[in-house]
MDTraj code that builds the backbone (N, CA, C; nanometers):
import mdtraj as md
import numpy as np

residues = "UNK UNK UNK UNK UNK UNK UNK UNK UNK UNK UNK UNK UNK UNK UNK UNK UNK UNK UNK UNK UNK UNK UNK UNK UNK UNK UNK UNK UNK UNK UNK UNK UNK UNK UNK UNK UNK UNK UNK UNK UNK UNK UNK UNK UNK UNK UNK UNK UNK UNK UNK UNK UNK UNK UNK UNK UNK UNK UNK UNK UNK UNK UNK UNK UNK UNK UNK UNK UNK UNK UNK UNK UNK UNK UNK UNK UNK UNK UNK UNK UNK UNK UNK UNK UNK UNK UNK UNK UNK UNK UNK UNK UNK UNK UNK UNK UNK UNK UNK UNK UNK UNK UNK UNK UNK UNK UNK UNK UNK UNK UNK UNK UNK UNK UNK UNK UNK UNK UNK UNK UNK UNK UNK UNK UNK UNK UNK UNK UNK UNK UNK UNK UNK UNK UNK UNK UNK UNK UNK UNK UNK UNK UNK UNK UNK UNK UNK UNK UNK UNK UNK UNK UNK UNK UNK UNK UNK UNK UNK UNK UNK UNK UNK UNK UNK UNK UNK UNK UNK UNK UNK UNK UNK UNK UNK UNK UNK UNK UNK UNK UNK UNK UNK UNK UNK UNK UNK UNK UNK UNK UNK UNK UNK UNK UNK UNK UNK UNK UNK UNK".split()
xyz = np.array([
    [1.8663, 5.0973, -3.5763],
    [1.9584, 5.0596, -3.4657],
    [2.0839, 5.0056, -3.5360],
    [2.1957, 4.9966, -3.4662],
    [2.3160, 4.9460, -3.5138],
    [2.3133, 4.7919, -3.5552],
    [2.3655, 4.7539, -3.6608],
    [2.3621, 4.6169, -3.6973],
    [2.4703, 4.5374, -3.6157],
    [2.4361, 4.4091, -3.5878],
    [2.5383, 4.3352, -3.5229],
    [2.5800, 4.2111, -3.6101],
    [2.7007, 4.2046, -3.6388],
    [2.7487, 4.0932, -3.7216],
    [2.8552, 4.0201, -3.6466],
    [2.9661, 4.0926, -3.6219],
    [3.0694, 4.0301, -3.5387],
    [3.1269, 4.1337, -3.4379],
    [3.1523, 4.1031, -3.3200],
    [3.2135, 4.2018, -3.2222],
    [3.3203, 4.1377, -3.1379],
    [3.4308, 4.2009, -3.1419],
    [3.5414, 4.1570, -3.0472],
    [3.5667, 4.2714, -2.9565],
    [3.5679, 4.2394, -2.8153],
    [3.5851, 4.3454, -2.7181],
    [3.6306, 4.2812, -2.5875],
    [3.6706, 4.3725, -2.4884],
    [3.7060, 4.3399, -2.3680],
    [3.5819, 4.2788, -2.2957],
    [3.6035, 4.1683, -2.2288],
    [3.4926, 4.1092, -2.1503],
    [3.5059, 4.1258, -2.0092],
    [3.3933, 4.1517, -1.9370],
    [3.3879, 4.1612, -1.7944],
    [3.2922, 4.0671, -1.7421],
    [3.3217, 4.0050, -1.6255],
    [3.2302, 3.9052, -1.5602],
    [3.1701, 3.9546, -1.4348],
    [3.0390, 3.9391, -1.4230],
    [2.9675, 3.9555, -1.3017],
    [2.9077, 3.8267, -1.2665],
    [2.9650, 3.7419, -1.1927],
    [2.9367, 3.6018, -1.1797],
    [2.8327, 3.5874, -1.0740],
    [2.7144, 3.6491, -1.1112],
    [2.5969, 3.6338, -1.0094],
    [2.4756, 3.5861, -1.0962],
    [2.3976, 3.5088, -1.0317],
    [2.2634, 3.4629, -1.0976],
    [2.1572, 3.5740, -1.0577],
    [2.0535, 3.5771, -1.1343],
    [1.9344, 3.6590, -1.1057],
    [1.9647, 3.8109, -1.0953],
    [2.0551, 3.8610, -1.1771],
    [2.0791, 4.0105, -1.1813],
    [1.9523, 4.0645, -1.2407],
    [1.8896, 4.1461, -1.1572],
    [1.7544, 4.1958, -1.2027],
    [1.7574, 4.3401, -1.2635],
    [1.6514, 4.3915, -1.3245],
    [1.6569, 4.5031, -1.3947],
    [1.6683, 4.6293, -1.2974],
    [1.6263, 4.6081, -1.1789],
    [1.6398, 4.7129, -1.0800],
    [1.7944, 4.7398, -1.0404],
    [1.8642, 4.6347, -1.0625],
    [2.0214, 4.6559, -1.0442],
    [2.0804, 4.7141, -1.1700],
    [2.0246, 4.6665, -1.2831],
    [2.0699, 4.7208, -1.4095],
    [2.0573, 4.8720, -1.4161],
    [1.9304, 4.9160, -1.3896],
    [1.8991, 5.0591, -1.3906],
    [1.8048, 5.0826, -1.2851],
    [1.8430, 5.1341, -1.1794],
    [1.7401, 5.1586, -1.0576],
    [1.6297, 5.2483, -1.0920],
    [1.5089, 5.2319, -1.0342],
    [1.3973, 5.2927, -1.0684],
    [1.3987, 5.4503, -1.0747],
    [1.4816, 5.5059, -0.9768],
    [1.4919, 5.6519, -0.9664],
    [1.5548, 5.7208, -1.0852],
    [1.6073, 5.6467, -1.1824],
    [1.6755, 5.7014, -1.2965],
    [1.5931, 5.6716, -1.4287],
    [1.4682, 5.6472, -1.4176],
    [1.3939, 5.6052, -1.5260],
    [1.3149, 5.7344, -1.5961],
    [1.3227, 5.8510, -1.5295],
    [1.2541, 5.9610, -1.5901],
    [1.3116, 6.0382, -1.6866],
    [1.3621, 5.9652, -1.7929],
    [1.4183, 6.0428, -1.9147],
    [1.3271, 6.0201, -2.0249],
    [1.3273, 6.1034, -2.1192],
    [1.2362, 6.0938, -2.2320],
    [1.3112, 6.0524, -2.3581],
    [1.4390, 6.0129, -2.3458],
    [1.5120, 5.9640, -2.4701],
    [1.5785, 5.8237, -2.4211],
    [1.6382, 5.7598, -2.5271],
    [1.7018, 5.6308, -2.4827],
    [1.8393, 5.6533, -2.4368],
    [1.9008, 5.7641, -2.4456],
    [2.0291, 5.7975, -2.4107],
    [2.0504, 5.8535, -2.2682],
    [2.1638, 5.8361, -2.2229],
    [2.2005, 5.8886, -2.0841],
    [2.1869, 5.8051, -1.9653],
    [2.1520, 5.6726, -1.9970],
    [2.1299, 5.5756, -1.8899],
    [2.2554, 5.4999, -1.8469],
    [2.3575, 5.5083, -1.9341],
    [2.4808, 5.4274, -1.9046],
    [2.5355, 5.4745, -1.7818],
    [2.5376, 5.5924, -1.7457],
    [2.6089, 5.6393, -1.6203],
    [2.5461, 5.5863, -1.4947],
    [2.4201, 5.5450, -1.5058],
    [2.3484, 5.4887, -1.3992],
    [2.3453, 5.3395, -1.3945],
    [2.4071, 5.2739, -1.4921],
    [2.4120, 5.1301, -1.4971],
    [2.4703, 5.0685, -1.3741],
    [2.4125, 4.9687, -1.3105],
    [2.4613, 4.9021, -1.1796],
    [2.4979, 5.0078, -1.0760],
    [2.4120, 5.1155, -1.0703],
    [2.4408, 5.2300, -0.9787],
    [2.4684, 5.1856, -0.8329],
    [2.3895, 5.0870, -0.7853],
    [2.3988, 5.0504, -0.6355],
    [2.5259, 4.9786, -0.6244],
    [2.5819, 4.9150, -0.7195],
    [2.6962, 4.8321, -0.7114],
    [2.8282, 4.9149, -0.7442],
    [2.8084, 5.0115, -0.8450],
    [2.9244, 5.0834, -0.8905],
    [2.9684, 5.1939, -0.7953],
    [2.8767, 5.2403, -0.7198],
    [2.9061, 5.3653, -0.6330],
    [2.8936, 5.3241, -0.4900],
    [2.9744, 5.3968, -0.4044],
    [2.9535, 5.4013, -0.2664],
    [2.8526, 5.4944, -0.1978],
    [2.8186, 5.5870, -0.2877],
    [2.7299, 5.6882, -0.2351],
    [2.6078, 5.7000, -0.3280],
    [2.5011, 5.7560, -0.2744],
    [2.3785, 5.7651, -0.3532],
    [2.3861, 5.8632, -0.4826],
    [2.4711, 5.9651, -0.4617],
    [2.4974, 6.0597, -0.5706],
    [2.5769, 6.0130, -0.6876],
    [2.6377, 5.8936, -0.6789],
    [2.7174, 5.8375, -0.7816],
    [2.8468, 5.9168, -0.8070],
    [2.9054, 5.9633, -0.7052],
    [3.0241, 6.0441, -0.7236],
    [3.1512, 5.9606, -0.6589],
    [3.1290, 5.8494, -0.5841],
    [3.2368, 5.7787, -0.5227],
    [3.2425, 5.6380, -0.5864],
    [3.3120, 5.6035, -0.6844],
    [3.3139, 5.4653, -0.7477],
    [3.3722, 5.3656, -0.6468],
    [3.3043, 5.2475, -0.6436],
    [3.3550, 5.1389, -0.5539],
    [3.4714, 5.0814, -0.6258],
    [3.5900, 5.0826, -0.5718],
    [3.7067, 5.0267, -0.6473],
    [3.7020, 4.8732, -0.6586],
    [3.6196, 4.8110, -0.5784],
    [3.6115, 4.6657, -0.5844],
    [3.5241, 4.6147, -0.6787],
    [3.4362, 4.6973, -0.7377],
    [3.3379, 4.6474, -0.8453],
    [3.4077, 4.6470, -0.9847],
    [3.3958, 4.5395, -1.0548],
    [3.4675, 4.5117, -1.1785],
    [3.4649, 4.6212, -1.2760],
    [3.3518, 4.6784, -1.2923],
    [3.3376, 4.7908, -1.4076],
    [3.4161, 4.9215, -1.3684],
    [3.4707, 4.9256, -1.2327],
    [3.5419, 5.0412, -1.2018],
    [3.6923, 5.0119, -1.2005],
    [3.7286, 4.8920, -1.2436],
    [3.8661, 4.8552, -1.2412],
    [3.9428, 4.8783, -1.3769],
    [4.0545, 4.9374, -1.3766],
    [4.1253, 4.9768, -1.4969],
    [4.1266, 4.8707, -1.6133],
    [4.1473, 4.7479, -1.5714],
    [4.1651, 4.6385, -1.6592],
    [4.0462, 4.6094, -1.7438],
    [3.9162, 4.6564, -1.7008],
    [3.7940, 4.6426, -1.7708],
    [3.7369, 4.7681, -1.8298],
    [3.8213, 4.8700, -1.8440],
    [3.7837, 5.0077, -1.9021],
    [3.7382, 4.9711, -2.0465],
    [3.6238, 5.0245, -2.0866],
    [3.5770, 4.9989, -2.2242],
    [3.5242, 4.8657, -2.2553],
    [3.5010, 4.7941, -2.1584],
    [3.4358, 4.6492, -2.1612],
    [3.3059, 4.6623, -2.2501],
    [3.2935, 4.5640, -2.3373],
    [3.1669, 4.5716, -2.4267],
    [3.1116, 4.4347, -2.4343],
    [3.1576, 4.3401, -2.3625],
    [3.0883, 4.2120, -2.3599],
    [3.0733, 4.1711, -2.2089],
    [2.9532, 4.1365, -2.1641],
    [2.9252, 4.1117, -2.0293],
    [2.9039, 3.9666, -2.0111],
    [2.9730, 3.9019, -1.9114],
    [2.9368, 3.7594, -1.8808],
    [2.8687, 3.7631, -1.7383],
    [2.7559, 3.6815, -1.7323],
    [2.6820, 3.6818, -1.6057],
    [2.6228, 3.5359, -1.5836],
    [2.5589, 3.5324, -1.4707],
    [2.4978, 3.4026, -1.4383],
    [2.3474, 3.3945, -1.4817],
    [2.2905, 3.2815, -1.4441],
    [2.1552, 3.2444, -1.5002],
    [2.0510, 3.3505, -1.4682],
    [1.9398, 3.3545, -1.5465],
    [1.8243, 3.4299, -1.5274],
    [1.8516, 3.5847, -1.5293],
    [1.9413, 3.6168, -1.6192],
    [1.9895, 3.7594, -1.6219],
    [1.8664, 3.8547, -1.6693],
    [1.8509, 3.9622, -1.6102],
    [1.7491, 4.0528, -1.6593],
    [1.6174, 4.0219, -1.6061],
    [1.6076, 3.9499, -1.4841],
    [1.4672, 3.9220, -1.4337],
    [1.4229, 4.0431, -1.3649],
    [1.2999, 4.0318, -1.3086],
    [1.2426, 4.1549, -1.2367],
    [1.1459, 4.2282, -1.3351],
    [1.1328, 4.3606, -1.3192],
    [1.0386, 4.4305, -1.4007],
    [1.0850, 4.4437, -1.5443],
    [0.9872, 4.4648, -1.6320],
    [0.9995, 4.4558, -1.7735],
    [1.0624, 4.5765, -1.8313],
    [1.1253, 4.6729, -1.7525],
    [1.1658, 4.7951, -1.8152],
    [1.2596, 4.7876, -1.9237],
    [1.2282, 4.8559, -2.0403],
    [1.3188, 4.8565, -2.1603],
    [1.4371, 4.9364, -2.1402],
    [1.4451, 5.0162, -2.0285],
    [1.5582, 5.0975, -1.9979],
    [1.6791, 5.0061, -1.9695],
    [1.6538, 4.8800, -1.9237],
    [1.7761, 4.7996, -1.8882],
    [1.8682, 4.7806, -2.0093],
    [1.8157, 4.7201, -2.1225],
    [1.9012, 4.7164, -2.2370],
    [1.9572, 4.8586, -2.2811],
    [1.8821, 4.9619, -2.2733],
    [1.9167, 5.0912, -2.3075],
    [2.0427, 5.1312, -2.2307],
    [2.0358, 5.0969, -2.0921],
    [2.1491, 5.1408, -2.0079],
    [2.2737, 5.0619, -2.0482],
    [2.2595, 4.9252, -2.0687],
    [2.3721, 4.8389, -2.1130],
    [2.4388, 4.8959, -2.2395],
    [2.3532, 4.9286, -2.3388],
    [2.4120, 4.9803, -2.4644],
    [2.4639, 5.1099, -2.4435],
    [2.4049, 5.2084, -2.3712],
    [2.4537, 5.3351, -2.3577],
    [2.5979, 5.3339, -2.2865],
    [2.6093, 5.2339, -2.1966],
    [2.7457, 5.2217, -2.1367],
    [2.8396, 5.1720, -2.2234],
    [2.8068, 5.0978, -2.3312],
    [2.9047, 5.0369, -2.4332],
    [2.8903, 4.8907, -2.4561],
    [2.8060, 4.8303, -2.3848],
    [2.7955, 4.6787, -2.4209],
    [2.7240, 4.6462, -2.5433],
    [2.7848, 4.5499, -2.6209],
    [2.7137, 4.5047, -2.7275],
    [2.6513, 4.3685, -2.7266],
    [2.7040, 4.2823, -2.6254],
    [2.6493, 4.1464, -2.5961],
    [2.6565, 4.1133, -2.4523],
    [2.5595, 4.0262, -2.4140],
    [2.5665, 3.9721, -2.2824],
    [2.5579, 3.8213, -2.2929],
    [2.6410, 3.7530, -2.2292],
    [2.6544, 3.5980, -2.2403],
    [2.6136, 3.5454, -2.1096],
    [2.5148, 3.4550, -2.0991],
    [2.4597, 3.4046, -1.9757],
    [2.3963, 3.2642, -2.0004],
    [2.3809, 3.1800, -1.8992],
    [2.3116, 3.0527, -1.9235],
    [2.1754, 3.0628, -1.9473],
    [2.0992, 3.1714, -1.9073],
    [1.9716, 3.1996, -1.9348],
    [1.9318, 3.3405, -1.9055],
    [1.8143, 3.3965, -1.9805],
    [1.7773, 3.5274, -1.9599],
    [1.6213, 3.5250, -1.9242],
    [1.5921, 3.6334, -1.8548],
    [1.4394, 3.6449, -1.8406],
    [1.3826, 3.6818, -1.9762],
    [1.2633, 3.6278, -2.0068],
    [1.2039, 3.6287, -2.1461],
    [1.1831, 3.7715, -2.1879],
    [1.1257, 3.8664, -2.1139],
    [1.1032, 3.9936, -2.1599],
    [1.2309, 4.0771, -2.1835],
    [1.3264, 4.0581, -2.0922],
    [1.4530, 4.1233, -2.1153],
    [1.5192, 4.0734, -2.2453],
    [1.5082, 3.9504, -2.2733],
    [1.5730, 3.8884, -2.3891],
    [1.5188, 3.9576, -2.5106],
    [1.3810, 3.9637, -2.5277],
    [1.3250, 4.0324, -2.6392],
    [1.3577, 4.1769, -2.6450],
    [1.3490, 4.2450, -2.5312],
    [1.3848, 4.3899, -2.5206],
    [1.5245, 4.4174, -2.5836],
    [1.6169, 4.3160, -2.5392],
    [1.7606, 4.3385, -2.5834],
    [1.7726, 4.3272, -2.7352],
    [1.7056, 4.2215, -2.7964],
    [1.7013, 4.2020, -2.9372],
    [1.6452, 4.3269, -3.0059],
    [1.5354, 4.3795, -2.9631],
    [1.4575, 4.4929, -3.0320],
    [1.5454, 4.6129, -3.0185],
    [1.6496, 4.6182, -2.9358],
    [1.7361, 4.7384, -2.9255],
    [1.8793, 4.7120, -2.9647],
    [1.9009, 4.6033, -3.0313],
    [2.0361, 4.5705, -3.0878],
    [2.1452, 4.5249, -3.0000],
    [2.1074, 4.4832, -2.8814],
    [2.1917, 4.4221, -2.7862],
    [2.1723, 4.2708, -2.7981],
    [2.2868, 4.2022, -2.8163],
    [2.2803, 4.0588, -2.8429],
    [2.2875, 3.9765, -2.7194],
    [2.1784, 3.8967, -2.6734],
    [2.1846, 3.8098, -2.5663],
    [2.2300, 3.6751, -2.6084],
    [2.3394, 3.6081, -2.5673],
    [2.3781, 3.4962, -2.6011],
    [2.3671, 3.3841, -2.4865],
    [2.3013, 3.2838, -2.5270],
    [2.2800, 3.1816, -2.4240],
    [2.3809, 3.0597, -2.4481],
    [2.4592, 3.0360, -2.3563],
    [2.5536, 2.9233, -2.3551],
    [2.5375, 2.8414, -2.2325],
    [2.5745, 2.7130, -2.2401],
    [2.5562, 2.6248, -2.1170],
    [2.6394, 2.6859, -1.9976],
    [2.6004, 2.6590, -1.8873],
    [2.6606, 2.7139, -1.7575],
    [2.8106, 2.6850, -1.7503],
    [2.8488, 2.5575, -1.7925],
    [2.9862, 2.5237, -1.7837],
    [3.0665, 2.6063, -1.8731],
    [3.0214, 2.6313, -1.9872],
    [3.0986, 2.7085, -2.0955],
    [3.1042, 2.8515, -2.0465],
    [2.9923, 2.9091, -1.9911],
    [3.0056, 3.0495, -1.9411],
    [3.1129, 3.0519, -1.8266],
    [3.1183, 2.9540, -1.7400],
    [3.2176, 2.9590, -1.6350],
    [3.3515, 2.9453, -1.6891],
    [3.3685, 2.8674, -1.7994],
    [3.5051, 2.8600, -1.8614],
    [3.5465, 2.9951, -1.9134],
    [3.4548, 3.0676, -1.9703],
    [3.4886, 3.1982, -2.0269],
    [3.5215, 3.2941, -1.9061],
    [3.4394, 3.2871, -1.8002],
    [3.4642, 3.3744, -1.6812],
    [3.6053, 3.3373, -1.6230],
    [3.6414, 3.2182, -1.6225],
    [3.7702, 3.1761, -1.5711],
    [3.8820, 3.2324, -1.6558],
    [3.8603, 3.2398, -1.7845],
    [3.9628, 3.3195, -1.8659],
    [3.9688, 3.4599, -1.8334],
    [3.8608, 3.5256, -1.8075],
    [3.8607, 3.6686, -1.7708],
    [3.9284, 3.6861, -1.6368],
    [3.9044, 3.6007, -1.5428],
    [3.9692, 3.6214, -1.4070],
    [4.1114, 3.5952, -1.4264],
    [4.1545, 3.4969, -1.5052],
    [4.2970, 3.4674, -1.5168],
    [4.3714, 3.5776, -1.5949],
    [4.3078, 3.6449, -1.6937],
    [4.3641, 3.7552, -1.7659],
    [4.2713, 3.8609, -1.7846],
    [4.2628, 3.9500, -1.6710],
    [4.1778, 4.0710, -1.6814],
    [4.2124, 4.1563, -1.7981],
    [4.0995, 4.1977, -1.8723],
    [4.1206, 4.2679, -1.9907],
    [4.1336, 4.1940, -2.1134],
    [4.1182, 4.0573, -2.1026],
    [4.1195, 3.9664, -2.2247],
    [3.9951, 4.0007, -2.2991],
    [4.0199, 3.9793, -2.4362],
    [3.9026, 4.0057, -2.5277],
    [3.8526, 3.8670, -2.5892],
    [3.7197, 3.8732, -2.5993],
    [3.6559, 3.7651, -2.6688],
    [3.5746, 3.8190, -2.7930],
    [3.5362, 3.7224, -2.8771],
    [3.4624, 3.7635, -2.9994],
    [3.3325, 3.6871, -3.0036],
    [3.2279, 3.7731, -3.0313],
    [3.0973, 3.7166, -3.0628],
    [3.0663, 3.7411, -3.2018],
    [3.0375, 3.6309, -3.2727],
    [3.0193, 3.6296, -3.4094],
    [2.8749, 3.5799, -3.4509],
    [2.7851, 3.6748, -3.4750],
    [2.6475, 3.6367, -3.5023],
    [2.6224, 3.5791, -3.6329],
    [2.7066, 3.6115, -3.7324],
    [2.6918, 3.5482, -3.8710],
    [2.7262, 3.3964, -3.8595],
    [2.8161, 3.3641, -3.7736],
    [2.8445, 3.2185, -3.7584],
    [2.7858, 3.1619, -3.6421],
    [2.7142, 3.2425, -3.5570],
    [2.6662, 3.2011, -3.4182],
    [2.7716, 3.1208, -3.3452],
    [2.8822, 3.1849, -3.3213],
    [2.9910, 3.1332, -3.2369],
    [3.0483, 3.2380, -3.1556],
    [3.0851, 3.1981, -3.0300],
    [3.1612, 3.2828, -2.9345],
    [3.3052, 3.2260, -2.9375],
    [3.4090, 3.3129, -2.9500],
    [3.5389, 3.2703, -2.9413],
    [3.6040, 3.3238, -2.8248],
    [3.6546, 3.2337, -2.7246],
    [3.7214, 3.2737, -2.6105],
    [3.8537, 3.3440, -2.6433],
    [3.9136, 3.3962, -2.5308],
    [4.0351, 3.4511, -2.5504],
    [4.1496, 3.3501, -2.5903],
    [4.1231, 3.2343, -2.5721],
    [4.2140, 3.1223, -2.6068],
    [4.1895, 3.0682, -2.7459],
    [4.0887, 3.1217, -2.8127],
    [4.0527, 3.0905, -2.9537],
    [3.9522, 2.9712, -2.9634],
    [3.9199, 2.9152, -2.8423],
    [3.8174, 2.8015, -2.8467],
    [3.6879, 2.8655, -2.8823],
    [3.6082, 2.7894, -2.9586],
    [3.4861, 2.8442, -3.0123],
    [3.3685, 2.7742, -2.9317],
    [3.2644, 2.8417, -2.9046],
    [3.1350, 2.7869, -2.8379],
    [3.0154, 2.8363, -2.9255],
    [2.9472, 2.7316, -2.9832],
    [2.8294, 2.7662, -3.0638],
    [2.7138, 2.7981, -2.9890],
    [2.6343, 2.8984, -3.0421],
    [2.5023, 2.9245, -2.9797],
    [2.3944, 2.9349, -3.0844],
    [2.2689, 2.9448, -3.0402],
    [2.1625, 2.9557, -3.1362],
    [2.0748, 3.0739, -3.1041],
    [2.0131, 3.1370, -3.2047],
    [1.9290, 3.2493, -3.1959],
    [1.8082, 3.2274, -3.2918],
    [1.6950, 3.2638, -3.2581],
    [1.5814, 3.2586, -3.3363],
    [1.6155, 3.3250, -3.4781],
    [1.5817, 3.2571, -3.5901],
    [1.6274, 3.3075, -3.7129],
    [1.5765, 3.4490, -3.7538],
    [1.4490, 3.4703, -3.7028],
    [1.3964, 3.6030, -3.7381],
    [1.4707, 3.7123, -3.6576],
    [1.5055, 3.6778, -3.5234],
    [1.5774, 3.7709, -3.4494],
    [1.7239, 3.7868, -3.4974],
    [1.7774, 3.6879, -3.5465],
    [1.9120, 3.7015, -3.6064],
    [1.9018, 3.7782, -3.7247],
    [1.8148, 3.7650, -3.8117],
    [1.8128, 3.8480, -3.9327],
    [1.7916, 4.0005, -3.8971],
    [1.6991, 4.0267, -3.8028],
    [1.6893, 4.1668, -3.7633],
    [1.8207, 4.2286, -3.6983],
    [1.8918, 4.1404, -3.6135],
    [2.0156, 4.1959, -3.5667],
    [2.1203, 4.2156, -3.6708],
    [2.1291, 4.1244, -3.7599],
    [2.2304, 4.1358, -3.8680],
    [2.1957, 4.2538, -3.9541],
    [2.0794, 4.2859, -3.9684],
    [2.0447, 4.3990, -4.0562],
    [2.0130, 4.5229, -3.9890],
    [2.0255, 4.5293, -3.8593],
    [2.0014, 4.6449, -3.7745],
    [1.8553, 4.7061, -3.7821],
    [1.7640, 4.5941, -3.7754],
    [1.6180, 4.6264, -3.7977],
    [1.5591, 4.6236, -3.6512],
    [1.5139, 4.7405, -3.5989],
    [1.4269, 4.7369, -3.4768],
    [1.2833, 4.7161, -3.5383],
    [1.1890, 4.7016, -3.4365],
    [1.0428, 4.6912, -3.4759],
    [0.9961, 4.7948, -3.5787],
    [1.0435, 4.9204, -3.5659],
    [1.0052, 5.0155, -3.6644],
    [1.0702, 4.9984, -3.7982],
    [1.1985, 4.9602, -3.7997],
    [1.2743, 4.9283, -3.9199],
    [1.2131, 4.8010, -3.9870],
    [1.1687, 4.7043, -3.9187],
    [1.0954, 4.5914, -3.9676],
    [0.9734, 4.6277, -4.0472],
    [0.8914, 4.7339, -4.0015],
    [0.7735, 4.7682, -4.0653],
    [0.8173, 4.8537, -4.1965],
    [0.9236, 4.9382, -4.1794],
    [0.9641, 5.0100, -4.2882],
    [1.0134, 4.9279, -4.4064],
    [1.0694, 4.8151, -4.3737],
    [1.1211, 4.7224, -4.4739],
    [0.9978, 4.6666, -4.5499],
    [0.8815, 4.6745, -4.5045],
    [0.7688, 4.6163, -4.5770],
    [0.6819, 4.7269, -4.6261],
    [0.7297, 4.8445, -4.6360],
    [0.6460, 4.9604, -4.6784],
    [0.5860, 4.9391, -4.8216],
    [0.6484, 4.8673, -4.9153],
    [0.5958, 4.8495, -5.0502],
    [0.4709, 4.7652, -5.0375],
    [0.4785, 4.6582, -4.9622],
    [0.3644, 4.5649, -4.9375],
    [0.2542, 4.6309, -4.8646],
    [0.2792, 4.7092, -4.7708],
    [0.1838, 4.7862, -4.6977],
    [0.1114, 4.8832, -4.7816],
    [0.1792, 4.9524, -4.8740],
    [0.1237, 5.0549, -4.9637],
    [0.0247, 4.9743, -5.0648],
    [0.0730, 4.8616, -5.1138],
    [-0.0066, 4.7793, -5.2003],
    [-0.1308, 4.7319, -5.1383],
    [-0.1290, 4.6901, -5.0135],
    [-0.2429, 4.6563, -4.9464],
    [-0.3353, 4.7662, -4.9300],
    [-0.2860, 4.8854, -4.8826],
    [-0.3733, 4.9985, -4.8699],
    [-0.4399, 5.0453, -5.0064],
    [-0.3652, 5.0288, -5.1094],
    [-0.4190, 5.0659, -5.2467],
    [-0.5335, 4.9757, -5.2871],
    [-0.5409, 4.8605, -5.2313],
    [-0.6388, 4.7574, -5.2802],
    [-0.7613, 4.7619, -5.1690],
    [-0.7461, 4.8334, -5.0613],
    [-0.8575, 4.8433, -4.9646],
    [-0.9723, 4.9219, -5.0103],
    [-1.0972, 4.8813, -4.9921],
    [-1.2130, 4.9537, -5.0363],
    [-1.2117, 5.0974, -4.9956],
    [-1.2651, 5.1853, -5.0652],
    [-1.2687, 5.3278, -5.0366],
    [-1.3340, 5.3619, -4.8978],
    [-1.4387, 5.2849, -4.8622],
    [-1.5036, 5.3043, -4.7375],
    [-1.4172, 5.2822, -4.6131],
    [-1.3042, 5.2114, -4.6334],
    [-1.2193, 5.1864, -4.5283],
    [-1.1070, 5.2941, -4.5055],
])
top = md.Topology()
chain = top.add_chain()
for i, resn in enumerate(residues, 1):
    res = top.add_residue(resn, chain, resSeq=i)
    for name in ("N", "CA", "C"):
        top.add_atom(name, md.element.get_by_symbol(name[0]), res)
traj = md.Trajectory(xyz[None], top)
């Protein structure tokens, strides 16, 4: 997966709590056999006025020109709640998001995001609201998420520190998904197998 060190990009705010995985990627779009192609269905029920996804809702933030190419998402608490579908971070990444900033995340979504190279950043609610205020004041403003320093830098340059489990941080910085983590230990695995009794 793609390593995450520092990312600067256009931020978009969906100032709602409890955004669930069925809103991120509705169940009718889960029948793909690869991780790609889900971005077009991200927030389908909010982005489109019709079921076919041919009439974008001009009032939805992701459809507004100022947020074209947005790669950082700001949201309310308990982001990613609901079913545990791994397709949710796949859809966010396929759309182009590299990080989601919220006061809290559903546990399974949080781990799924990290395992797929999407950085979930937890900041206090008042700090998230401050960043959302910047985005509302200047649509299209860019913010920076720096995992090497564990800092978010608002469009005004103010910094907001965050914490990430050190093992998760290591994997993200080095682009290691669970398979990559195993492959990084291939020498130790081979040594263990070589020492195993022949009957095993």
